[in-house]
N, C-alpha and C positions, 0 to 999 in steps of 0.2 A: 634291250627290252625283249622279254620272252614272248612266245607265241600267244599265250593266253592274255597277257596284258595288251598286246597289239590288237587282238580281236576285240577286247573290251573298249579300247580307244576308238577303233573304227565304228563300233556300234554306237558310241556316244555321238560321233561326228555325223553319222547317217541320221540318227534320231534328230539332232539339231537341224539338219538340212530339211528333213521332212516337216518338222513342227513349224519352223519359221517360213518354209516354202508354202505352207497352207494357211498361215496366219499373218503375223505382223510383218514378216519379211516380204511377203507378197504385197501387203498394203504399202510398204515402203517403195517397192518398184512402181506400183500404180500411182503413188503420190509423186514420184519423180516424173513420170510421164505427164501427169496433170500440170506440174510446174512448167515443164517444157512447152506444153500447149499454151499456157498462159503467157509465157515469154515470147512466143511467136505471134501473139495477137498484137494489133496496132496500139491498143490502149495500154498505158502504164499499169503496173501491177496494182497500185493503190486506187485505180479507177475500175478495177475488176473486183468482184465479190465471190465468196464461196460460203455455202451454208453447211454447217455440221449436222444439224437435225433438220431435214427438209421433208416436205410432203412427198409421198411416193404413190399416192392413189387419189382419185377424185372423190370417191365415196369415203366419208369420214370413218366408218367402222372398218373398212378395208385398209385405210391408211393406218389406223390403230394396229391392225394385225401385222402390217408390214413393219411398223416401228418395234413391235414386241419381238418379231423374229430377229431383228438386228440386236436387240438386248439379249435374246437367247443365244445368238451366235457368240457374242462377246463373253457371256457367262460360260459357255462351253469351251471357248479357247482357254480361259483361265483355269477351268476345271481340268482340261487336258494337261496343262503344265503341272498342276497340283497332283494329279493322278500319277503321272510319270515319275515325279519325285517320290511319291509314296511307294510305287512299284520298285524303285531302285533302293529303297531302304532309308531314304532321308526323312520322309514324312513331314507332317505339318509342323511339328515342334522344331525340326531341323532348320526350317526357314522362317520360323516365327509366325506361323498361322494358327497356333494353338490359342486357347482362351485362358491362359494363366495370368495375364496382366491386362485386363480390359481397361482399367482406369488409366494406367500409365500409357498404354497404346493410344488411347483417345487423346490424352493431353499432348503426347508427342506428335500425333497426326495434326492437331490444330496448329502446333508450332511450325510444322513443315508446310502447311497450307499458307501460313502467313509469310514465311520466308520466301516462298516461290510466287504466290498469287499476286501480292501487291506490286513487287518489282516487275513481275511478268507483264502486268497490264501496262505499266509505264513503258516497258521495252517494246511492247507491241505497238503502242501509239507512236513512239519515236520511229520505229522501222517503217510503219505505214506512212508517216509524214515524209520520210526519206525516199519513198517510192519503192521500197524493197519488200513490201508485204501486201498481199491482197487484203481487202476489207473482209474480215471474218465475221460471219453472222452465225452466232451459236445456235439460233433457232429461227426458222421461217415457218414453223407449224402454225396452222390456223388456231384461232382462239376458241378451242373446244373444251369440253369438260375434262378430257383426258390429257390435255397438253402438259400441264405441270407434273402430274404423276409420271408420265412417260419420260419427261426430261430428267426427273430425279433418277428413275430406273436406268436411263441411258448413262448418266454420270456415274452411278454405282458400277454398272457393267464395264464401262471404259476403265475405271480405276482398277477393278478386279483383274481384268484381262491383261492390262499393260503391266501392272506391278508384279503379278505372279509370273508372267512369261519373261518380261525383259529384265527383271531383277532376280526374283527368287529362283526361277528355273534356269535362266541363262547363266547367271553368275555361278550357280551351284555346278552346272555342267562344265563350264570353263575351268572351274577349280579342279574338277575331276580330271580334266585334260592336262593339268599341270601349269595352267596359265597363271601369271602373277595377278594380284588384285588390281594393280594399276592398269595393266593391259586389258583385263576383263571389263573394268569400269569404263574405259574409253570406248570399247566395242559396244557395250550396252547403251551408253549415252548416244553414240552416233546412230545406232539402230532406232532408238526412241525419236531422235530428230528426223530420221529418214521418212517415217510414215506421217510426218507433219509437213513435209515439203510442199504439199498442195496449198498450204497457206502462204507460202513464200519463204524468203530467206530468214525473215524474222522468226517464223514458226519453227524453222529448222534449228537455228542457233539457240533460241529460247528453250527449246525442249532438250537440246544437248546439255545446257546448263542445268535444267531440272534433272536430267538423267545423272549427271555427275553428283549433284547434291543428294538425290534419293539413293543412288547406288552406294555412295560413300556411307550414308547413314545406315544402310542395311549391312554393309561390310563391317561396320563398327559394332552394331547391336544385334544383328541377326534376328531382328523383329520386322516382319513384313506388314503386319496390320497397320502400324503408323503410316506407312507409305500409301496403303490402300485408302485409309481414312483421309489423309492429307490431299491426295489426288481427287478423291470423291468430293470433298468440300470445295476445292477449286472449281471443279466442273459443275457442281450444283449451283454455286454462286454465279458462274458464267452463264449457264444455260437458263436458269430460272430468272436470274437478275436481268439478263438481256430481254427475255420475253416480256417481263413486267415493265421495264424502264425504257425500252427502245422507243416507244411512241412519244416519250416525253424528254428524252436526253439525246440531243442531235449528234454528239461526238462518239456515241457507242457504235 
């Protein structure tokens, strides 16, 4: 390996460390610490609960502002990955974020949501029943006029940040480093699972499976929009559906 290639390789490695050290990699570490804290408590995991979208201020409008800053942060994380790909010459079309196939991307996204969403709910219920997962509350926000729009925005931002960073950006960079598709896919999936560890072992394993399916789909098609659409649909149904149905459905 010549000196120029070695320098380019180190640049990619440093960039990956910085990006994920400030975004989802750091979230994975915090999630691991959260799981350790839950395991050290006397209550079994399934008798503990964790909220994904929770109030952050007493005053309603201030809470709204806090929620929107979280949405903005996630949007910026995904934007950072897209920008770095663009700066490196890959661009939106290179990872499938262009607008050339909107109808096909939408249909494929709905299919990915169905493949992951329905079995995922069943898997969560089984793992919680076995005591291997916390009770996940997708939303504990108060019933305000802005709750549902914020939950939708949160779902969209989650999908954008995760799919751009963990699939489009990470897999593209690992390919530049000469990694095989199989090895890259496994790393991407484990990273996705890591920042869901706060939910318990079910959240970790379920999201590894999602990462394997979504990453494989991208490696075959190089279309990222279906992954964003599919992920967003899953989260919208989970967040909004829970908020609307939880008072009436005891097993949620």
